C-alpha positions in Angstrom: 0.0 41.0 211.7 -1.1 38.2 209.5 2.1 36.5 207.6 -0.4 34.5 206.1 -2.1 37.1 204.1 0.7 36.7 201.8 0.0 33.3 200.1 -3.4 32.8 201.0 -4.6 31.4 197.7 -2.6 29.1 196.5 -3.8 25.5 195.8 -2.2 22.3 195.9 -1.8 19.2 193.7 0.7 16.2 194.4 4.5 16.6 194.3 5.8 14.0 191.7 9.1 12.3 193.3 8.3 12.2 197.4 8.6 9.1 198.5 5.4 7.4 200.2 5.8 6.8 204.1 3.3 5.2 206.4 2.0 8.5 207.9 -2.2 8.2 208.4 -4.0 9.8 205.9 -7.2 12.2 206.3 -10.3 10.8 205.5 -14.2 11.6 206.5 -14.2 9.0 208.7 -12.9 10.0 212.6 -10.3 7.3 213.0 -7.3 7.8 214.0 -4.6 4.5 213.7 -1.0 5.0 214.8 0.7 3.7 212.3 4.8 3.5 212.1 6.3 6.9 210.6 9.7 7.7 208.7 10.6 10.0 211.6 9.7 10.1 215.2 6.7 11.9 216.3 5.1 12.2 219.8 2.7 9.7 220.8 0.2 9.5 223.9 0.4 6.8 226.4 -1.6 4.8 224.5 0.8 4.8 221.6 -1.4 6.9 219.7 -0.1 10.2 217.6 -0.1 13.1 220.0 -1.9 15.7 217.3 -2.0 18.0 220.2 1.8 17.8 220.4 2.4 18.2 217.0 0.8 21.6 216.5 2.7 22.7 219.6 5.8 21.2 217.8 7.6 24.7 216.5 10.4 22.8 214.5 10.9 23.7 211.0 10.7 19.9 209.1 11.7 21.8 205.8 10.8 19.1 203.1 13.2 20.9 200.4 13.3 24.2 198.6 11.9 24.9 195.2 15.4 24.9 193.7 15.7 21.2 194.5 12.2 19.9 192.7 13.4 20.7 189.2 10.1 19.3 187.6 7.9 21.2 190.0 9.8 24.7 188.7 9.0 23.2 185.3 5.6 22.3 186.0 4.3 25.8 187.7 6.1 28.1 185.2 4.0 25.8 182.2 0.9 26.8 184.5 1.5 30.8 184.8 1.7 34.2 183.2 3.0 37.5 184.3 -0.3 39.3 185.8 -2.4 36.1 186.3 -4.4 35.3 188.9 -3.1 32.5 191.2 -6.9 31.1 192.3 -6.1 28.0 190.0 -2.1 27.1 190.1 -0.9 24.4 192.2 2.1 24.4 194.6 4.3 21.7 195.9 3.3 19.8 199.4 6.9 21.2 201.0 6.3 24.7 201.0 3.2 24.0 203.4 3.1 25.6 207.0 1.8 22.8 209.8 -1.9 24.9 210.3 -4.6 26.5 209.3 -4.7 29.9 208.1 -7.5 30.6 210.4 -4.9 29.8 213.4 -2.3 32.2 211.7 -4.8 35.1 212.0 -4.7 34.4 215.8 -1.2 35.6 215.6 -2.5 39.2 215.6 -3.0 38.6 219.5 0.7 36.7 220.1 1.3 39.8 222.4 -1.9 39.9 224.2 -0.8 42.6 226.8 -0.1 44.9 224.1 -3.3 45.0 223.0 -5.4 45.1 226.4 -3.0 48.1 227.1 -4.6 49.8 224.7 -7.8 50.5 227.1 -5.4 51.7 229.9 -3.5 55.0 228.2 -4.9 58.3 229.2 -5.8 60.3 226.2 -6.7 59.6 222.4 -3.1 60.7 221.4 -1.7 57.6 223.7 -4.4 55.5 222.9 -4.0 55.8 219.2 0.0 55.2 219.3 -1.0 51.9 221.4 -2.9 50.7 219.0 -0.2 51.4 216.0 2.1 49.7 218.6 0.2 46.6 219.3 -0.6 46.7 215.1 2.8 46.5 214.1 4.2 44.4 216.7 2.1 41.6 215.7 3.5 40.9 212.1 6.8 39.2 213.0 5.0 36.8 215.3 4.0 34.5 212.6 7.4 34.1 211.3 8.4 30.2 212.5 10.5 29.9 209.6 13.2 31.9 207.8 11.5 30.5 204.8 8.4 31.8 203.7 5.6 29.0 203.7 2.1 28.8 203.4 -0.8 27.9 205.6 -3.5 25.4 204.9 -6.4 27.6 202.8 -9.2 26.8 205.4 -12.5 25.1 204.2 -16.2 26.5 204.2 -17.6 26.7 207.6 -13.9 25.8 209.5 -13.6 27.4 213.0 -10.3 27.9 215.2 -10.7 29.0 219.1 -8.3 29.8 221.2 -7.4 32.2 224.2 -4.1 33.4 226.2 -3.7 34.1 229.7 -2.3 37.7 230.9 0.3 39.2 232.6 -0.9 40.1 236.2 -4.2 38.1 235.9 -5.4 38.1 239.7 -4.7 35.0 242.2 -6.8 33.9 244.6 -9.6 35.7 243.3 -13.3 33.9 243.3 -14.4 35.3 240.1 -10.9 34.6 238.8 -12.1 31.0 237.4 -15.4 31.6 236.8 -16.2 31.1 233.4 -17.2 33.7 231.0 -20.3 31.2 229.8 -20.4 33.1 226.3 -18.6 35.0 223.3 -16.0 33.2 220.9 -14.6 30.7 223.9 -17.2 30.3 226.5 -15.0 28.3 229.0 -12.7 31.1 229.4 -12.7 33.4 232.3 -13.0 37.5 232.1 -9.2 38.0 232.6 -8.4 36.0 229.4 -8.5 37.1 225.9 -10.5 34.8 223.5 -10.4 34.3 219.5 -12.1 33.0 217.1 -12.0 32.3 213.3 -14.1 31.4 210.6 -14.1 30.4 207.1 -17.5 32.2 205.9 -17.1 32.2 202.2 -15.3 30.4 199.6 -15.8 32.0 196.3 -14.2 34.7 197.0 -12.0 32.7 200.2 -13.3 35.6 203.3 -11.9 34.8 206.7 -13.7 36.6 209.5 -12.2 36.7 213.2 -12.9 38.1 216.3 -11.3 38.6 219.9 -12.2 40.3 223.2 -11.1 40.8 227.0 -14.3 41.1 229.1 -12.8 42.8 232.1 -10.7 45.2 229.7 -13.8 45.6 227.9 -12.1 45.7 224.9 -12.9 44.0 221.6 -11.6 43.3 218.0 -13.6 42.2 214.5 -11.9 41.8 211.2 -12.6 40.2 207.9 -10.4 39.6 205.1 -9.9 37.9 201.9 -6.9 38.5 198.9 -6.3 38.4 195.0 -3.0 36.9 194.1 -1.1 37.6 190.9 2.0 36.1 189.6 4.7 38.6 189.3 7.7 36.6 187.6 10.0 35.5 190.3 6.9 36.8 193.2 4.0 36.4 194.0 1.7 39.5 194.8 -1.1 39.3 197.4 -3.9 42.2 197.6 -5.3 42.0 200.9 -9.4 43.0 201.0 -10.5 43.8 204.2 -11.3 45.9 207.2 -10.4 45.3 211.4 -12.3 47.6 214.1 -10.7 47.5 217.5 -13.8 49.0 220.0 -13.3 50.4 223.4 -16.5 50.1 225.1 -15.7 52.5 227.5 -14.7 55.3 225.6 -17.2 54.7 222.6 -14.0 54.5 220.4 -13.6 52.8 216.9 -10.6 52.3 215.7 -10.6 50.9 211.7 -7.5 49.5 210.3 -6.5 48.1 206.8 -4.0 45.2 206.1 -0.7 45.7 204.0 -0.2 43.9 200.6 1.9 40.9 200.8 4.9 39.2 198.7 6.4 36.1 198.1 9.4 36.6 196.9 11.9 34.0 195.2 9.2 31.5 194.9 11.5 29.3 192.7 14.2 29.3 194.9 14.2 29.7 198.8 10.9 31.8 199.2 10.8 34.4 202.1 7.5 37.0 203.0 7.7 40.8 202.5 4.9 43.3 203.1 4.3 46.3 201.6 1.8 48.8 200.8 0.1 51.7 202.6 -2.1 51.2 205.8 -4.8 53.1 207.6 -5.8 53.3 210.9 -8.0 55.7 212.3 -10.9 57.0 215.1 -13.4 58.7 213.9 -14.7 59.6 217.1 -11.3 61.3 218.2 -10.5 62.7 214.6 -6.7 60.7 214.9 -5.2 58.9 212.2 -2.0 56.9 211.3 -0.7 56.7 208.1 2.0 53.8 208.0 3.9 52.7 204.7 5.5 49.2 204.6 8.4 49.9 202.0 9.3 46.7 199.8 13.0 46.4 199.4 14.6 47.8 196.1 16.1 45.5 193.4 19.5 47.3 194.5 20.7 47.6 198.1 18.1 49.3 200.6 17.1 47.5 203.5 14.3 44.5 203.5 11.1 44.6 206.3 11.2 48.8 206.5 8.1 50.4 208.0 7.1 54.4 208.4 4.6 55.6 210.2 3.1 59.2 210.7 0.2 59.7 213.1 -2.0 62.8 212.7 -4.8 64.9 215.2 -7.7 66.0 213.5 -7.3 68.2 210.4 -3.2 69.1 211.5 -1.3 68.6 208.9 2.1 67.9 211.2 2.2 64.8 213.0 2.4 64.5 216.7 4.1 61.5 215.8 6.5 59.4 214.0 7.7 56.1 213.5 10.3 54.3 211.7 12.3 50.8 211.9 11.3 47.3 210.6 8.3 45.2 211.8 10.4 42.0 212.5 12.9 43.7 214.5 12.8 47.2 215.9 10.9 50.7 215.5 11.2 53.5 217.0 9.1 56.5 217.8 9.2 60.1 218.2 6.6 62.5 220.1 7.3 65.3 217.3 6.1 68.3 219.6 8.6 67.5 222.7 11.2 65.8 220.6 11.1 62.8 222.9 12.0 59.5 221.3 11.3 56.3 222.6 11.7 52.5 221.5 8.1 51.7 219.9 8.5 47.8 219.9 11.9 45.6 220.1 11.2 42.1 218.9 13.9 40.2 220.5 12.6 41.8 224.1 8.8 40.5 222.8 8.6 36.6 222.8 4.9 35.6 221.7 2.8 34.0 224.4 1.5 30.8 223.9 -1.8 30.5 222.8 -4.5 27.7 224.6 -6.5 25.3 222.4 -8.8 22.8 223.3 -7.4 19.4 222.7 -8.0 17.9 219.2 -9.9 14.8 220.5 -12.4 17.4 222.1 -13.1 19.7 219.1 -15.9 19.3 216.5 -15.4 17.8 213.3 -14.9 21.5 211.7 -12.4 22.8 213.9 -9.1 23.5 212.5 -6.6 21.3 214.2 -8.8 18.5 213.9 -9.7 19.4 210.0 -6.3 18.7 209.0 -4.5 16.7 211.6 -3.4 14.2 209.3 -1.9 16.6 207.1 0.3 18.3 210.1 1.0 14.8 210.9 2.6 13.8 207.2 4.4 17.2 207.0 5.9 16.8 210.3 6.7 13.2 209.4 8.5 14.6 206.1 5.9 12.7 203.8 4.9 15.0 201.0 2.8 11.9 199.4 0.8 11.2 202.4 0.4 15.0 203.3 -0.8 15.4 199.7 -3.3 12.4 199.7 -4.8 14.0 203.1 -5.2 17.4 202.0 -7.1 16.2 198.9 -9.4 14.3 201.1 -10.5 16.9 203.2 -10.9 19.1 199.8 -12.7 16.4 198.2 -15.1 16.1 201.3 -16.0 19.7 201.1 -16.8 19.3 197.2 -19.1 16.4 197.9 -20.8 18.5 200.7 -21.1 21.0 198.1 -23.0 18.7 195.6 -25.1 17.6 198.6 -26.3 21.0 199.5 -27.0 21.9 195.6 -28.8 18.6 195.4 -30.9 19.2 198.3 -31.6 23.0 197.1 -29.8 24.2 200.5 -28.0 27.3 201.0 -25.0 27.4 203.2 -25.5 28.9 206.7 -22.2 30.6 208.5 -21.9 29.8 212.2 -20.6 32.6 214.2 -20.4 35.5 211.6 -23.0 37.5 209.2 -22.8 39.5 206.4 -22.6 43.2 207.3 -22.8 45.9 204.5 -22.3 45.1 200.9 -19.1 42.7 201.5 -18.3 42.9 205.2 -19.1 40.4 208.0 -19.3 40.9 212.1 -19.6 38.6 214.5 -23.1 37.8 215.7 -22.7 37.8 219.6 -19.7 40.6 220.4 -19.1 41.9 223.4 -20.2 45.2 222.9 -24.0 43.4 222.8 -23.7 41.5 225.8 -22.4 43.4 228.2 -25.3 45.2 230.6 -27.3 47.9 229.2 -26.6 50.3 231.9 -23.8 52.5 230.6 -20.6 53.0 232.6 -18.7 55.8 233.5 -16.3 56.3 231.0 -12.4 55.8 232.8 -10.9 58.1 230.3 -12.4 61.8 230.4 -9.3 63.5 229.6 -8.8 65.6 226.2 -5.7 66.4 224.0 -4.7 68.9 226.2 -3.0 66.5 228.8 -0.7 65.8 226.0 1.0 69.1 226.7 2.7 67.0 229.6 4.9 65.3 227.4 
């Protein structure tokens, strides 16, 4: 679902040895002077840098690999020990991906139709399998490059919003262009899937996010934070958090956890691996999926393998199994009938483009506006400018913290609130906003319907 889970808490320091170039640096001021850069950058008709085009540009401007930066490798090795927490460890600029972690979380819905199809399934078993299909097929979407890179660490209070158009959206419908007016993206229509994420805490670094489709009456909310450790030639990231898919018409809630992540070969050409156990379960139906992300053995074996077993109630035998690789293909099998199927095949699943408001119309705390000059410098292959821009963003955050402390002010989140001892919830989810009048559930089937398989 979220490739960024593997690299959440690395901070950054200037990479010595890079030549400085003329890419604008980030500052507290909102000035966008377009200066010439060492490489061609997209421009508006007025000659200004087109930041929207920069964010939509998926070309991989590789600034180098770790093995080409001997002084950086030496510096890294001087800081770390086996098992050490990586919160204070710095990494070079060239390993950054050109977007915030909050934006990367949106990749969970890069196949929005797979998500909303959960609602259309006729039985609890079908719905659970569709939740598994959506969940596992979402992980490949964040892979923009064959080289493992890390997103920007969001600053406290940072927000990212986007939405997706859906297949089969009705045309010539008077209500099709009517804005919802509330929810995570107020300018969306009821037939679009909308998403919002907020950095709700800095210590620990917690990100909370939420998505909904109004007409399908489905929502998802989650919170995640990580602990990172140095493992020698790898970085291990333990993901702490939970997500919940809610179907308003059936009253079902599917809770899920996240796999651990590993940044392998961090001193040469980094790559991402997922590992560990994940559980998806629905208390209302008693269905449960046990998923294992298998790490590659030291000798032989395949990368990115996943196995899955889905159970009903207290049954010891799974009614559905699946196996394969999360970044290529997984095959499923209904054990009672022996019928096999393709759970998903990545080559046939092109991620749908998300829609984001232009940077010029975003608030100062929205992700693409916060990091626009860092993104510009990275696209221009200018490590020094990227480092300066990133430092400026982080310094602005530190200054704001000092100001709050001096005034005795407490940080207040915008869109999410604490839930329980460690969880977070969206303040105005679809479930709270819908009419108090209960609609008749669309699905009244039972597991007996599965006997037709």
